[in-house]
C-alpha positions as CSV (number, residue, x, y, z in Angstrom):
1,M,161.8,94.2,81.4
2,G,163.4,94.3,84.6
3,N,167.0,92.9,85.3
4,R,165.7,89.5,86.2
5,E,163.8,89.2,83.0
6,D,166.7,90.7,81.1
7,L,168.9,88.2,82.7
8,L,166.7,85.2,81.9
9,A,166.4,86.4,78.3
10,G,170.2,87.0,77.8
11,A,170.9,83.4,79.4
12,K,168.4,81.8,76.8
13,R,170.2,83.6,73.8
14,C,173.6,82.5,75.3
15,L,172.5,78.9,75.8
16,M,171.1,78.8,72.1
17,E,174.4,80.4,70.9
18,K,177.3,78.8,73.0
19,G,175.6,75.6,74.8
20,Y,175.2,75.2,78.5
21,A,178.8,74.2,79.5
22,A,180.5,77.2,77.6
23,T,178.2,80.0,78.8
24,T,179.8,82.2,81.3
25,A,178.3,84.8,83.8
26,R,180.1,87.5,81.8
27,D,178.4,86.2,78.6
28,V,174.9,86.4,80.2
29,A,175.4,89.8,81.6
30,T,176.7,91.2,78.4
31,A,173.7,89.5,76.5
32,A,171.3,90.9,79.2
33,G,172.9,94.5,79.3
34,T,173.4,94.2,83.2
35,S,176.1,93.8,85.6
36,L,177.7,90.6,86.8
37,A,176.3,91.6,90.4
38,A,172.7,91.3,89.2
39,I,173.1,87.5,88.4
40,G,174.1,87.1,92.2
41,Y,171.3,89.4,93.2
42,H,168.5,87.6,91.3
43,F,169.6,84.1,91.2
44,R,172.8,83.6,93.6
45,T,174.7,81.6,91.0
46,T,175.3,81.5,87.2
47,K,174.3,78.0,87.2
48,A,170.9,78.7,88.9
49,L,170.2,81.4,86.2
50,L,171.2,78.8,83.2
51,N,169.2,76.2,84.9
52,E,166.0,78.4,85.2
53,A,166.5,79.8,81.7
54,L,166.9,76.4,80.3
55,F,163.7,75.0,82.0
56,E,161.8,78.0,80.5
57,A,163.1,77.3,77.2
58,V,162.2,73.9,77.3
59,A,158.6,74.7,78.8
60,E,158.2,77.1,75.9
61,W,159.0,74.5,73.4
62,G,156.7,72.2,75.1
63,E,153.8,74.6,74.8
64,E,154.5,75.5,71.3
65,L,154.6,71.9,70.5
66,S,151.4,71.0,72.1
67,R,149.7,74.0,70.3
68,A,151.1,72.8,67.1
69,L,150.0,69.1,67.5
70,T,146.7,69.9,68.9
71,D,145.5,72.2,66.1
72,D,144.6,69.0,64.1
73,A,147.2,69.5,61.1
74,A,145.9,66.3,59.7
75,G,142.2,67.4,59.8
76,A,139.4,66.8,62.1
77,D,138.4,63.4,60.2
78,A,142.1,62.1,60.4
79,T,143.0,58.5,61.3
80,P,145.1,58.0,64.5
81,E,147.8,57.0,61.9
82,Q,147.4,60.3,60.0
83,R,147.5,62.3,63.2
84,F,150.7,60.5,64.1
85,E,152.3,61.3,61.0
86,A,151.1,64.8,61.2
87,A,152.5,65.2,64.6
88,W,155.9,63.7,63.7
89,E,156.3,66.2,60.6
90,R,155.8,68.9,63.5
91,I,158.3,67.3,65.7
92,I,161.0,66.8,63.2
93,E,160.5,70.5,62.2
94,S,161.1,71.5,65.6
95,F,164.7,69.5,65.5
96,A,165.9,71.9,62.8
97,R,164.5,75.0,64.1
98,L,165.6,74.4,68.0
99,R,168.5,72.4,67.4
100,P,170.7,74.3,70.0
101,L,167.8,73.3,72.5
102,W,167.8,69.8,71.6
103,T,172.0,69.7,71.7
104,I,171.8,71.3,75.1
105,Q,169.4,68.7,76.7
106,F,171.7,65.8,75.4
107,E,174.8,67.8,76.7
108,L,173.2,68.0,80.1
109,I,172.4,64.2,80.2
110,G,176.2,63.6,80.5
111,Q,176.3,66.1,83.4
112,R,173.4,64.6,85.5
113,E,175.8,63.2,88.0
114,Q,177.4,66.5,88.7
115,A,174.2,68.4,88.9
116,P,171.6,66.8,91.1
117,E,169.4,69.8,90.8
118,L,169.2,69.3,87.2
119,R,168.3,65.7,87.6
120,A,165.6,66.3,90.0
121,A,164.2,69.1,87.9
122,F,164.3,67.0,84.8
123,A,162.4,64.1,86.6
124,A,159.5,66.2,87.4
125,V,159.3,67.8,83.9
126,N,159.6,64.0,82.5
127,R,156.4,63.1,84.4
128,Q,154.5,66.2,83.1
129,A,155.8,65.4,79.4
130,R,154.7,62.2,79.4
131,L,151.1,63.0,80.5
132,G,151.0,65.7,78.0
133,L,152.2,63.3,75.2
134,A,149.6,60.8,75.9
135,E,147.0,63.5,75.8
136,I,148.3,64.9,72.4
137,F,148.8,61.6,70.7
138,H,145.9,59.4,72.1
139,R,143.5,62.3,73.2
140,L,143.7,60.5,76.5
141,D,142.7,62.4,79.6
142,P,145.6,61.7,82.1
143,A,143.3,62.2,85.0
144,A,141.1,59.4,83.9
145,D,143.7,56.7,83.5
146,E,147.1,58.1,84.8
147,P,149.0,54.8,84.9
148,T,148.1,54.3,81.0
149,A,148.8,57.9,80.2
150,L,152.2,57.6,81.8
151,T,153.1,54.4,79.8
152,L,151.9,55.8,76.4
153,G,153.8,59.2,77.1
154,A,156.9,57.2,78.0
155,F,156.7,55.4,74.8
156,H,156.4,58.6,72.9
157,Q,159.2,60.4,74.9
158,A,161.5,57.6,74.2
159,L,160.7,57.5,70.4
160,I,161.1,61.6,70.3
161,G,164.4,61.2,72.2
162,G,165.8,58.6,69.9
163,V,164.7,60.4,66.8
164,A,166.3,63.7,68.1
165,A,169.6,61.8,68.7
166,Q,169.5,60.4,65.1
167,W,168.6,63.6,63.8
168,L,171.4,65.5,65.8
169,L,173.8,63.1,64.6
170,D,172.9,63.0,60.9
171,P,169.7,64.7,59.7
172,E,169.7,63.3,56.4
173,A,169.6,59.5,57.6
174,A,167.4,60.2,60.6
175,P,163.8,58.8,59.9
176,T,161.1,60.9,58.4
177,A,157.5,61.1,59.6
178,A,156.2,58.8,56.9
179,E,158.9,56.3,57.7
180,L,158.1,56.3,61.5
181,T,154.4,55.8,60.4
182,R,155.4,52.9,58.3
183,A,157.6,51.2,60.9
184,L,155.0,51.7,63.8
185,R,152.4,50.2,61.4
186,A,154.8,47.1,60.7
187,V,155.4,46.7,64.5
188,A,151.7,46.7,65.3
189,A,151.2,44.3,62.4
190,G,153.7,41.9,64.0
191,F,152.1,41.9,67.1
192,S,148.8,40.9,65.7
193,T,150.0,38.2,63.7
194,P,149.9,34.8,65.5
195,P,153.0,32.8,65.6
196,A,153.6,30.2,63.1
């Protein structure tokens, strides 16, 4: 790897170990085995390096999750409900395995006003995430019906964010995949029951 790639890899390690706010330029340079000057040469600022490393880490998680969710863990003949539950088992497993990445994302929500570049980058990523989630959960081609894909994706994104927050605060009390499936079934039944 070159210095640039070493810096990105070192920044990802530091983000996972220390978080966004606590990571310093010296931490990254040490982890990457490079000089402090290399950060300025390749990224201009430590913040720019950390932002790029964070977006790479989030994109890698998204690709990994997409592969895991599209491999039909529930089986080719699974019902939508079974696919939903199997997908959520994978998502919840990622909360445990990638806890630092989830923690950083919540850490940055509180800093969005001081970091407009992060706000803009996350807004762009949100749109793609929503389209991808609609494709994964509903097998919906976003190009065929983008407004519906964005709406469905936003629902799943809100659910993922909410469950992630609960899991980070108290993993033992956070809902399981089976509980989420039961809850969704109950909500859907409530919508289909005519009012008394």
